[in-house]
C-alpha positions in Angstrom: -1.5 15.4 16.0 -5.0 14.2 14.9 -6.2 11.0 16.6 -8.5 8.5 15.0 -10.2 5.4 16.2 -8.2 2.6 14.7 -9.7 -0.6 13.3 -8.3 -4.0 13.8 -6.6 -5.0 10.5 -6.6 -8.5 9.1 -3.3 -9.9 7.9 -1.6 -13.0 6.6 1.6 -14.2 8.3 4.4 -15.2 6.0 6.7 -17.1 8.3 10.5 -17.2 8.1 12.6 -20.3 7.6 14.6 -19.2 10.6 13.9 -17.4 13.8 12.6 -14.0 12.8 13.7 -11.1 15.0 12.3 -8.3 12.7 9.1 -8.0 10.7 8.3 -6.5 7.3 4.8 -5.2 6.6 3.4 -5.3 3.0 0.6 -2.8 2.2 -1.4 -3.2 -1.0 -2.9 -0.5 -3.2 -6.4 0.8 -3.6 -9.0 -1.9 -4.2 -6.4 -4.6 -3.5 -5.6 -6.8 -0.5 -2.4 -8.0 1.2 -2.2 -11.2 -0.7 -1.4 -9.3 -3.8 2.2 -9.1 -2.5 2.4 -12.7 -1.2 4.9 -14.0 -3.8 7.3 -11.0 -3.2 7.0 -11.5 0.6 7.6 -15.3 0.4 10.7 -14.9 -1.7 12.1 -12.0 0.5 11.9 -13.9 3.8 13.3 -17.1 2.2 16.5 -15.1 1.6 16.3 -13.2 4.9 15.7 -15.8 7.6 15.9 -13.1 10.3 12.8 -11.5 8.9 9.2 -12.6 8.5 6.3 -10.7 6.9 2.7 -9.6 7.4 0.5 -9.1 4.4 -1.9 -6.5 5.7 -5.4 -5.8 4.5 -5.8 -2.0 4.9 -9.1 -0.6 6.3 -12.0 -1.0 3.8 -10.2 -3.9 2.0 -9.9 -7.6 2.1 -10.9 -9.2 5.4 -10.5 -5.9 7.4 -13.5 -3.9 8.6 -15.5 -2.1 5.9 -17.3 1.2 6.3 -15.0 2.5 9.0 -15.5 5.9 10.6 -13.5 9.0 9.4 -11.7 7.2 6.5 -8.5 9.0 5.6 -4.8 8.4 4.9 -3.9 9.3 8.5 -6.5 6.9 9.9 -5.2 4.1 7.7 -1.7 4.8 8.9 -2.9 4.7 12.6 -4.4 1.3 11.9 -1.0 0.1 10.8 0.7 1.6 13.8 -1.8 -0.1 16.1 -1.0 -3.4 14.4 2.7 -2.7 14.9 2.2 -2.5 18.6 1.3 -6.2 18.6 4.4 -7.2 16.7 8.0 -8.1 17.0 10.0 -5.1 15.9 8.9 -3.7 12.6 12.0 -2.9 10.6 10.4 -2.2 7.2 7.1 -1.3 5.6 6.7 -1.8 1.9 3.6 -0.3 0.1 2.3 -0.3 -3.4 0.5 2.8 -4.7 -2.0 3.9 -2.0 -0.2 1.5 0.5 3.1 3.3 -0.2 1.7 6.6 1.0 0.1 4.9 4.0 3.5 3.6 4.9 5.1 7.1 4.6 2.3 8.5 6.7 2.7 5.8 9.3 6.5 6.6 9.5 5.8 10.3 9.8 3.3 9.9 12.6 5.4 7.4 14.5 8.9 8.9 14.2 8.0 12.6 14.3 5.4 12.1 17.1 7.1 9.9 19.8 4.1 10.2 22.0 2.3 7.8 19.7 2.3 4.9 22.0 1.0 2.4 19.4 4.3 2.3 17.6 6.7 3.2 20.4 7.8 -0.3 21.3 8.3 -1.4 17.7 10.2 1.6 16.6 12.4 1.7 19.7 13.6 -1.8 18.9 14.0 -1.5 15.1 16.0 1.5 14.0 16.5 2.6 11.3 13.0 1.9 9.9 12.9 1.3 6.2 10.0 2.5 4.1 9.8 1.3 0.4 7.1 2.8 -1.8 6.3 1.0 -5.0 5.2 3.5 -7.7 3.5 5.7 -5.1 3.8 9.5 -5.6 4.4 11.1 -2.2 3.0 14.5 -3.2 -0.3 16.2 -3.5 -2.1 15.7 -6.8 -5.4 16.7 -8.4 -7.6 13.6 -8.9 -8.3 14.6 -12.5 -4.6 14.3 -13.3 -4.8 10.5 -12.9 -8.3 9.7 -14.1 -7.5 7.3 -16.8 -9.9 4.4 -17.5 -8.1 2.0 -15.2 -7.1 4.5 -12.5 -8.6 3.7 -9.0 -10.8 6.7 -9.1 -12.2 5.8 -12.5 -12.7 2.2 -11.4 -14.7 3.3 -8.3 -16.9 5.6 -10.5 -17.5 2.6 -12.8 -18.4 0.3 -9.9 -21.0 2.8 -8.8 -22.8 2.3 -12.1 -23.1 -1.5 -11.7 -26.1 -3.4 -10.3 -25.9 -4.1 -6.6 -25.9 -7.9 -7.2 -25.0 -10.4 -9.9 -26.0 -14.0 -10.4 -22.3 -15.1 -10.4 -18.8 -13.9 -10.2 -18.5 -14.5 -14.0 -21.4 -12.2 -14.6 -19.6 -9.5 -12.5 -16.4 -10.0 -14.6 -18.5 -9.6 -17.8 -20.1 -6.4 -16.6 -16.8 -4.8 -15.7 -15.3 -5.8 -19.1 -18.4 -4.3 -20.8 -17.2 -0.9 -19.4 -13.9 -1.2 -21.3 -11.7 -2.6 -18.6 -9.4 -5.6 -19.3 -10.3 -9.1 -18.3 -7.3 -9.3 -16.0 -8.5 -6.2 -14.1 -12.1 -7.4 -14.0 -10.9 -10.8 -12.5 -8.8 -8.9 -10.0 -11.7 -6.8 -8.9 -13.8 -10.0 -8.6 -11.6 -11.1 -5.8 -13.5 -8.5 -3.7 -16.9 -10.0 -4.4 -18.8 -12.1 -1.8 -21.8 -14.3 -1.7 -25.1 -12.6 -1.0 -27.9 -14.1 1.0 -29.9 -15.1 -2.1 -27.0 -17.0 -3.7 -25.7 -14.3 -6.0 -22.6 -12.2 -5.5 -22.0 -8.6 -4.8 -19.0 -6.3 -4.7 -18.1 -6.3 -1.0 -16.2 -3.0 -0.6 -17.7 0.2 0.6 -17.3 2.7 -2.3 -17.9 5.8 -0.2 -15.2 4.7 2.2 -12.8 4.0 -0.7 -13.5 7.3 -2.4 -12.8 9.2 0.9 -9.5 7.3 1.4 -8.5 8.1 -2.2 -9.4 11.8 -1.8 -7.2 11.9 1.3 -4.4 10.2 -0.5 -4.4 12.8 -3.2 -4.6 15.7 -0.8 -1.7 14.7 1.4 1.8 16.1 0.7 4.6 13.9 2.1 7.5 15.2 0.1 8.7 17.2 3.2 9.2 13.9 5.1 11.5 12.6 2.3 13.3 16.0 1.9 14.1 16.0 5.7 13.7 12.5 7.0 14.3 11.9 10.7 17.6 10.2 11.4 15.9 6.8 12.1 14.2 6.6 8.7 15.4 5.3 5.4 13.1 5.9 2.3 13.4 3.8 -0.8 11.4 5.1 -3.8 10.6 2.6 -6.6 9.2 4.1 -9.8 7.7 2.4 -12.8 9.4 3.9 -15.9 6.2 3.6 -18.0 3.8 4.6 -15.2 2.1 7.9 -15.0 2.2 8.0 -11.2 5.1 10.3 -11.3 5.3 13.4 -13.5 8.6 14.1 -15.2 9.2 16.9 -12.6 8.3 14.5 -9.7 10.6 11.9 -11.0 13.5 14.4 -11.3 12.7 15.6 -7.8 12.9 12.0 -6.4 16.2 11.3 -8.2 17.7 14.6 -7.0 16.8 13.8 -3.4 18.4 10.3 -3.7 21.5 11.8 -5.2 21.9 14.2 -2.3 20.8 12.1 0.7 22.3 9.0 2.4 18.8 8.2 3.7 16.9 8.2 0.4 17.2 5.9 -2.6 15.4 6.0 -6.0 15.2 3.2 -8.5 13.4 3.3 -11.8 12.3 -0.1 -13.1 11.1 -0.9 -16.7 7.5 -1.3 -15.8 4.1 0.3 -15.7 2.3 0.8 -12.4 2.1 -2.8 -11.4 5.8 -3.2 -10.6 5.5 -6.3 -8.4 3.7 -8.1 -11.1 5.7 -6.9 -14.1 9.2 -7.0 -12.7 9.2 -9.1 -9.5 12.9 -9.9 -9.9 13.9 -6.3 -10.2 11.8 -5.4 -7.2 13.2 -8.2 -5.1 16.7 -7.2 -6.0 16.0 -3.7 -4.6 14.4 -5.1 -1.5 17.5 -7.3 -0.8 19.9 -4.4 -1.6 18.2 -1.7 0.5 16.8 -3.7 3.5 19.6 -5.2 5.6 19.8 -8.9 6.6 
């Protein structure tokens, strides 16, 4: 198994109203941050007092280190495994988009490679481990297949064309909108700006790092893990009915696997890609159904 130098990830702790004995990790999508899933996490643990949650900033995002060495899906997964080694037992990992595939990769590296010491303690005490992916295609895809205007790849390419600095966050939002993106998306991206030394603002994420992470995300095929999951793994696939993340063939493949495996579930919700924002009730219901109390 490849080894990478993990980076220390930042996270926000969502505490339980009770005494938590298991932990759920939430992993955001490309260009996001852990706080994107705060509302879902808060409501989940309020109904599951034996659980608490960590909202994780993946490498290159949020308050976690930027410009990390050898950025890849596997390296991002190893960061998560290293974080797990500091935790009470991690019984579930939930990831949106890029974060969903990081979660699957982490499970694969932990459960199929027991010599991975970083996760040994957490997995040994929390089986089965549940992984829920939120509109995250587990397969290999060509980047050009998903290069719509608001896809992560297109957004990164757009960000490369912008000036290095802006006089204000509002000016950054205006510049992003001028490239045809929605104001909502522009404001969301503006969360990743920071003050520069001269009083202006700049986009704080390393675009080379993000593009490398995204290339690795597209290149990795994790369908085999779902087709033959280890006995200690439960996989829950959430698909947005209006999203283009899954082709028709991939959606049928996911549903067929769920129909024939006691370890895999597949739920299609009436949303686009941003499932947690468009149908939080539906997503929470699936979390409460599939992840035990």
